[in-house]
C-alpha positions as CSV (number, residue, x, y, z in Angstrom):
1,M,56.1,86.8,-43.5
2,P,56.4,83.9,-41.0
3,N,59.0,84.2,-38.3
4,L,59.7,80.4,-38.2
5,E,61.7,78.9,-41.0
6,H,63.0,75.4,-41.4
7,P,64.1,73.5,-44.6
8,V,62.4,70.2,-43.6
9,Y,59.0,71.2,-42.4
10,P,56.3,72.7,-44.7
11,A,55.6,76.5,-44.4
12,A,51.9,75.9,-43.6
13,T,52.9,73.7,-40.6
14,L,55.3,76.3,-39.3
15,L,52.7,79.1,-39.8
16,H,50.2,77.0,-37.8
17,L,52.8,76.4,-35.1
18,E,53.6,80.1,-34.9
19,S,49.9,80.9,-34.4
20,L,49.8,78.4,-31.5
21,V,52.8,79.9,-29.6
22,P,52.4,83.7,-29.7
23,C,55.3,85.8,-28.2
24,R,57.6,82.7,-28.1
25,E,58.8,82.7,-31.7
26,S,62.4,83.3,-30.9
27,Q,62.5,80.4,-28.4
28,V,60.7,78.0,-30.8
29,S,63.1,79.0,-33.6
30,M,66.1,78.2,-31.3
31,L,64.6,74.8,-30.5
32,L,64.1,74.1,-34.2
33,S,67.7,74.9,-34.8
34,I,68.9,72.6,-32.0
35,F,66.6,69.8,-33.1
36,G,67.7,69.8,-36.7
37,E,66.2,67.2,-39.1
38,R,64.4,64.1,-37.9
39,Q,67.2,61.6,-38.7
40,Q,70.0,63.9,-37.4
41,F,71.5,63.4,-34.0
42,S,70.3,66.4,-31.9
43,F,72.1,67.8,-28.8
44,P,72.2,65.1,-26.0
45,S,70.4,67.2,-23.4
46,I,68.6,70.6,-23.3
47,F,67.8,72.5,-20.1
48,I,64.9,75.0,-20.4
49,Y,64.2,77.3,-17.4
50,G,62.0,80.2,-16.6
51,H,59.5,81.4,-14.0
52,T,56.0,79.9,-13.5
53,S,53.6,80.4,-16.5
54,S,56.4,81.5,-18.9
55,G,55.2,78.9,-21.5
56,K,57.9,76.2,-21.1
57,T,55.6,73.2,-20.9
58,Y,53.0,74.5,-23.3
59,V,55.6,75.4,-26.0
60,M,57.4,72.1,-25.7
61,Q,54.1,70.0,-25.9
62,T,52.8,72.1,-28.8
63,L,56.1,71.9,-30.8
64,L,56.4,68.1,-30.4
65,N,52.7,67.5,-31.2
66,T,52.5,69.9,-34.2
67,L,55.6,68.5,-35.9
68,Q,54.6,64.9,-34.9
69,L,58.0,64.2,-33.4
70,P,58.3,60.9,-31.3
71,H,58.5,61.9,-27.7
72,V,57.8,60.9,-24.1
73,F,56.5,63.5,-21.7
74,V,56.7,62.9,-17.9
75,N,56.0,65.1,-14.9
76,C,58.6,64.5,-12.2
77,V,56.2,65.6,-9.4
78,E,53.7,62.9,-10.4
79,Y,56.5,60.2,-10.7
80,F,58.5,61.2,-7.7
81,T,60.9,58.2,-7.3
82,S,63.5,57.0,-9.8
83,R,61.7,53.7,-10.2
84,L,58.4,55.2,-11.0
85,L,60.0,57.7,-13.4
86,L,62.0,55.1,-15.4
87,E,59.0,52.7,-15.6
88,E,56.7,55.5,-16.9
89,I,59.2,56.4,-19.6
90,L,59.3,52.8,-20.7
91,V,55.6,52.5,-20.7
92,Q,55.1,55.6,-22.8
93,L,57.9,54.4,-25.1
94,Q,55.9,51.2,-25.8
95,S,53.0,53.2,-27.3
96,C,55.1,55.9,-28.9
97,S,55.0,54.4,-32.5
98,S,52.3,51.7,-32.3
99,E,48.7,52.1,-31.2
100,T,47.5,48.5,-31.8
101,E,49.4,46.7,-29.1
102,Q,48.5,47.3,-25.5
103,T,51.1,48.8,-23.1
104,S,52.1,46.7,-20.2
105,H,54.0,47.5,-17.0
106,V,57.7,47.2,-17.3
107,P,59.6,46.6,-14.1
108,C,62.8,48.6,-13.8
109,D,64.8,48.7,-10.6
110,N,67.9,50.8,-11.6
111,F,69.3,52.8,-14.4
112,N,71.3,49.8,-15.8
113,D,68.1,48.0,-16.4
114,F,66.6,51.1,-17.9
115,V,69.4,51.4,-20.5
116,R,69.0,47.8,-21.5
117,L,65.2,48.0,-21.8
118,F,65.4,51.3,-23.6
119,K,67.7,49.8,-26.3
120,Q,65.2,47.0,-26.8
121,A,62.2,49.3,-27.0
122,V,63.9,51.6,-29.5
123,V,64.9,48.7,-31.8
124,S,61.6,46.9,-31.6
125,R,59.6,50.1,-32.3
126,E,61.8,51.2,-35.2
127,L,62.6,54.5,-33.6
128,Q,66.4,54.4,-34.4
129,D,66.0,56.3,-37.6
130,Q,64.7,59.5,-36.0
131,T,65.4,61.5,-32.9
132,L,63.4,60.5,-29.8
133,Y,62.7,63.3,-27.2
134,I,62.3,62.5,-23.5
135,V,60.8,65.6,-21.8
136,L,61.1,65.8,-18.0
137,D,58.8,68.5,-16.6
138,R,59.4,69.9,-13.1
139,A,63.0,68.5,-13.4
140,E,64.1,70.1,-10.1
141,Q,62.6,67.0,-8.4
142,L,65.5,65.0,-9.9
143,R,67.8,66.5,-7.3
144,E,65.8,64.6,-4.6
145,M,66.4,61.2,-6.3
146,E,69.6,59.1,-6.4
147,A,72.8,61.0,-7.2
148,N,73.3,59.1,-10.5
149,I,69.9,59.8,-12.1
150,L,70.5,63.4,-13.3
151,P,74.1,62.8,-14.7
152,A,72.8,59.6,-16.4
153,F,69.9,61.4,-18.1
154,L,72.3,64.1,-19.4
155,R,74.4,61.4,-21.1
156,L,71.6,59.1,-22.1
157,Q,72.5,59.4,-25.8
158,E,76.0,58.2,-25.0
159,L,75.0,55.4,-22.7
160,T,72.4,54.0,-25.0
161,D,74.1,54.8,-28.3
162,R,70.7,55.8,-29.7
163,N,69.4,59.0,-31.3
164,V,67.7,60.4,-28.1
165,T,67.5,63.9,-26.6
166,V,66.6,64.6,-23.0
167,V,64.8,67.9,-22.4
168,L,64.6,69.2,-18.8
169,L,62.0,71.8,-17.9
170,S,62.5,73.7,-14.6
171,E,61.8,76.9,-12.7
172,I,65.3,77.2,-11.3
173,V,68.7,77.9,-12.9
174,W,71.1,75.2,-14.0
175,E,73.7,76.3,-11.3
176,L,71.4,74.8,-8.7
177,F,71.3,71.5,-10.5
178,R,75.0,70.9,-11.3
179,P,76.4,68.1,-9.1
180,N,79.6,68.6,-7.2
181,T,81.3,65.7,-9.0
182,G,80.6,67.3,-12.4
183,C,78.4,66.2,-15.3
184,F,77.8,66.7,-19.0
185,E,76.7,70.3,-19.5
186,P,73.3,70.6,-21.3
187,A,72.4,73.3,-23.8
188,T,70.5,75.9,-21.8
189,L,67.6,78.0,-23.0
190,Y,65.9,80.8,-21.0
191,F,62.2,81.6,-21.2
192,P,61.7,85.2,-20.0
193,D,58.5,86.4,-18.3
194,Y,55.8,87.7,-20.6
195,S,55.7,91.5,-20.8
196,I,52.4,93.4,-20.4
197,G,52.2,93.7,-24.2
198,H,52.7,89.9,-24.6
199,L,50.0,89.2,-22.0
200,Q,47.6,91.6,-23.8
201,K,48.2,89.8,-27.1
202,I,47.8,86.3,-25.6
203,L,44.7,87.1,-23.5
204,C,43.0,88.9,-26.5
205,Q,43.1,85.6,-28.5
206,N,40.3,84.2,-26.3
207,H,37.7,86.9,-27.1
208,P,34.1,85.6,-27.4
209,P,32.8,85.6,-31.0
210,E,29.6,87.5,-30.0
211,Y,31.7,90.6,-29.1
212,S,34.2,92.6,-31.2
213,A,37.9,92.2,-30.8
214,D,38.3,95.9,-29.9
215,F,35.7,95.6,-27.1
216,Y,37.4,92.5,-25.6
217,A,40.9,94.2,-26.0
218,A,39.6,97.2,-24.0
219,Y,38.4,94.8,-21.2
220,I,41.8,93.1,-21.1
221,N,43.5,96.5,-20.9
222,I,41.4,97.4,-17.9
223,L,42.1,94.0,-16.3
224,L,45.9,94.2,-16.8
225,G,45.8,97.8,-15.5
226,V,44.4,96.5,-12.2
227,F,46.2,93.2,-11.7
228,Y,49.6,93.5,-13.6
229,M,51.4,95.0,-10.6
230,V,50.4,92.1,-8.3
231,C,50.0,89.2,-10.7
232,R,52.1,88.2,-13.8
233,D,50.8,84.6,-13.8
234,L,49.2,84.0,-17.3
235,K,47.0,81.1,-16.0
236,E,45.7,83.2,-13.1
237,L,45.1,86.2,-15.4
238,Q,43.2,83.9,-17.9
239,H,41.1,82.7,-15.0
240,L,40.3,86.2,-13.9
241,A,39.5,87.4,-17.4
242,A,37.0,84.5,-17.9
243,L,35.5,85.0,-14.5
244,N,34.8,88.8,-14.6
245,F,33.9,89.3,-18.3
246,S,30.2,88.7,-17.8
247,K,30.1,91.5,-15.2
248,Y,31.9,93.8,-17.6
249,C,29.2,93.2,-20.3
250,E,26.2,93.8,-18.1
251,P,25.6,97.5,-19.1
252,V,25.8,96.5,-22.8
253,V,23.4,93.6,-22.3
254,R,20.9,95.8,-20.4
255,G,21.2,98.5,-23.1
256,E,22.5,101.1,-20.7
257,A,25.8,101.6,-22.6
258,N,27.4,100.6,-25.9
259,E,30.7,99.0,-26.5
260,R,32.5,102.4,-26.7
261,D,31.3,103.8,-23.3
262,T,34.5,102.8,-21.5
263,R,33.8,105.1,-18.5
264,K,30.4,103.4,-17.7
265,L,31.9,100.0,-18.2
266,W,34.8,100.8,-15.9
267,K,32.5,102.1,-13.2
268,N,30.4,98.9,-13.4
269,I,33.4,96.5,-13.2
270,E,35.6,98.4,-10.7
271,P,34.0,97.1,-7.4
272,H,34.1,93.6,-8.7
273,L,37.7,93.8,-9.7
274,K,38.5,95.0,-6.1
275,K,36.8,91.9,-4.8
276,A,38.8,89.7,-7.1
277,M,42.0,91.4,-5.9
278,Q,41.5,89.9,-2.5
279,T,41.5,86.3,-3.9
280,V,44.4,86.5,-6.4
281,Y,46.4,83.2,-6.2
282,L,44.3,82.0,-3.2
283,R,41.6,80.4,-5.4
284,E,39.7,79.8,-2.2
285,I,36.2,79.8,-3.8
286,S,34.9,78.1,-6.9
287,S,33.8,79.9,-10.0
288,S,30.1,79.3,-9.2
289,Q,30.6,80.7,-5.7
290,W,32.3,83.7,-7.2
291,E,29.4,84.3,-9.6
292,R,26.9,84.1,-6.8
293,L,29.0,86.5,-4.8
294,Q,29.0,89.0,-7.7
295,R,25.2,88.9,-7.9
296,D,24.9,89.8,-4.2
297,D,24.7,93.5,-3.3
298,G,27.5,93.8,-0.7
299,E,30.2,96.2,0.2
300,P,33.1,96.3,-2.3
301,G,35.9,94.2,-1.0
302,Q,33.7,92.2,1.4
303,L,34.0,88.5,0.8
304,K,31.5,87.5,3.5
305,G,33.9,85.3,5.5
306,L,35.5,83.6,2.4
307,S,38.9,85.3,2.6
308,A,41.7,85.2,5.1
309,H,42.0,81.4,5.1
310,T,38.7,80.8,6.9
311,H,38.0,77.9,4.7
312,V,41.3,76.0,5.3
313,E,40.6,72.3,5.7
314,L,42.6,70.7,8.5
315,P,42.7,67.2,9.9
316,Y,40.4,66.4,12.9
317,Y,43.0,66.7,15.7
318,S,44.9,69.6,14.0
319,K,41.8,71.7,14.5
320,F,41.7,70.9,18.3
321,L,45.5,71.5,18.4
322,L,45.0,74.9,16.9
323,I,42.2,75.8,19.3
324,A,44.4,74.6,22.3
325,A,47.3,76.7,21.0
326,Y,45.1,79.8,20.8
327,L,43.9,79.2,24.3
328,A,47.4,78.7,25.6
329,S,48.7,81.9,23.8
330,Y,46.0,84.3,25.1
331,N,45.0,82.8,28.5
332,P,47.4,83.3,31.4
333,V,48.9,80.1,32.9
334,R,47.2,80.8,36.3
335,T,43.7,80.4,34.7
336,D,44.3,76.9,33.3
337,K,43.2,75.3,36.5
338,R,40.0,77.3,36.6
339,F,39.1,76.8,32.9
340,F,40.2,73.2,32.2
341,L,39.9,71.4,35.5
342,K,36.5,70.1,36.5
343,H,36.9,70.0,40.2
344,H,39.2,72.9,40.8
345,G,37.6,74.1,44.0
346,K,36.9,77.7,44.9
347,I,39.2,80.3,43.4
348,R,39.3,83.8,44.9
349,K,40.0,86.8,42.8
350,T,43.2,88.5,44.0
351,N,43.9,92.2,43.8
352,F,46.4,91.5,41.0
353,M,43.6,90.0,38.8
354,K,41.3,92.9,39.5
355,K,44.0,95.3,38.6
356,H,44.5,93.8,35.1
357,E,41.0,92.5,34.3
358,K,40.3,95.5,32.0
359,T,43.4,94.8,29.8
360,S,42.5,92.6,26.9
361,N,45.0,89.9,26.1
362,H,44.3,90.3,22.4
363,L,45.8,93.8,22.6
364,L,49.0,92.4,24.2
365,G,49.5,89.7,21.5
366,P,50.1,86.0,21.7
367,K,52.4,84.7,24.5
368,P,54.7,81.7,24.0
369,F,53.8,78.4,25.7
370,P,55.6,75.1,26.2
371,L,54.6,71.8,24.4
372,D,53.4,70.1,27.6
373,R,50.9,72.9,28.3
374,L,49.5,72.6,24.7
375,L,49.0,68.9,25.1
376,A,47.4,69.3,28.5
377,I,44.8,71.8,27.1
378,L,44.2,69.5,24.1
379,Y,43.4,66.5,26.4
380,S,40.9,68.6,28.3
381,I,39.0,70.0,25.3
382,V,38.7,66.8,23.3
383,D,35.8,64.5,24.4
384,N,37.5,61.2,23.8
385,R,40.9,60.2,25.2
386,V,43.9,61.1,22.9
387,A,47.1,59.2,23.1
388,P,50.3,61.2,22.6
389,T,51.3,59.3,19.4
390,A,53.6,60.3,16.6
391,N,50.6,61.4,14.6
392,I,49.8,64.2,17.1
393,F,53.4,65.5,17.1
394,S,53.6,65.3,13.3
395,Q,50.4,67.5,13.1
396,I,52.0,70.1,15.3
397,T,55.0,70.2,12.9
398,S,52.5,70.6,10.0
399,L,50.8,73.5,11.7
400,V,54.3,75.2,12.1
401,T,55.0,74.6,8.4
402,L,51.6,76.1,7.5
403,Q,52.6,79.2,9.7
404,L,49.5,78.7,11.8
405,L,51.9,78.2,14.7
406,S,55.4,79.6,15.1
407,M,58.2,78.1,17.1
408,V,59.9,80.4,19.5
409,D,63.6,79.6,19.5
410,H,65.9,80.3,22.4
411,N,69.5,79.2,22.6
412,D,69.3,78.7,26.3
413,Q,66.0,76.7,26.2
414,L,66.6,73.2,27.4
415,D,63.2,72.1,28.6
416,G,61.6,71.7,25.2
417,P,60.2,73.7,22.4
418,R,57.9,76.7,22.9
419,Y,55.2,77.9,20.4
420,K,53.0,80.9,19.6
421,C,49.6,80.8,17.9
422,T,49.7,83.2,14.9
423,V,46.0,83.1,13.8
424,S,43.2,85.5,14.5
425,L,40.1,85.1,16.7
426,D,37.9,85.0,13.6
427,F,39.9,82.1,12.2
428,I,39.6,80.2,15.5
429,R,35.9,80.8,15.6
430,A,35.5,79.4,12.1
431,I,37.6,76.3,13.1
432,A,35.6,75.9,16.3
433,R,32.3,76.2,14.6
């Protein structure tokens, strides 16, 4: 008995749609109720929200493509200004109903021009007899654009007097969208996170044909038992499942166990899942590198220098800035003349230095340093001359944003900012190498 029912669409189409969107039947049923029939006016705007990997984009694309509804799908991160966004909608609208004519760039400077050009496109493409859907993915980026963009999209049906519905997909709630001046309230629909049972059902759909469904379901059950507490991201779990399945099958391939020997299969896969636990979400190595790492006989959990951000790529001068910051954090100020000045003369060791020479600065932690000391060390360790341009200062800000440096704030500090280096010695060695 199909869960999706609609008087307009054939039962076979709805059954196929239901098989494509598992565990999202209630949300698809609600969307079908809101959409209505093709020629009917739908709700002017729909706001769909939920966490990452809750199926918002996939369900919307699958629903529109399976039912062959005319639509425009735009990612607001890719088209990050209002002009780029409006022009992309018009370009996609040109090819929405005709494949013979070539699409051309449509200049659109403001929303008034967009409304005028939108009316012309809908009339010329004979789309006025059915609902057109404009889907804006990652719609939270609209808040960074002009103040009139979001309210205008919510009332686009009224402004254009056409049968159009705007669908906003976002990871944040509507209350963080609502402008202070008020706007047309969209119909909101929430996509909850997948439960462990839903994840089990979705992941088991990708089982290889050469193995039985029960065998792959047992593997997915082991995978979720390890990763579910730290990772609920469906895309990440799909990546982990595809990456580690060959290792799970090794005892069966070698003939050492059959598909029902779950204990032997678990003992074989356990150390490799522990390795994978260290790289969840980081994706710091490629799939081919991970497979080579699995073939090596190393300690469980040892990633041979691949973890802990040792492969972070930084700009040229950012690497030298980070090295200079590390030297400034762990070397006393009195040693700068001896380490970084070529003709510093003879320096005598005082009793104070002898008293503290056995204490490692790494045990004491990083010390704050001013900006001028950081730049002075930078100029001394870089071979060519570096001008103190805005590029250098912007890279310092980027290192703070990446949490490789931390700014030490003091309310009584008037002589400039002070920083600390927050990375380890191994990280600096990798950067310096």
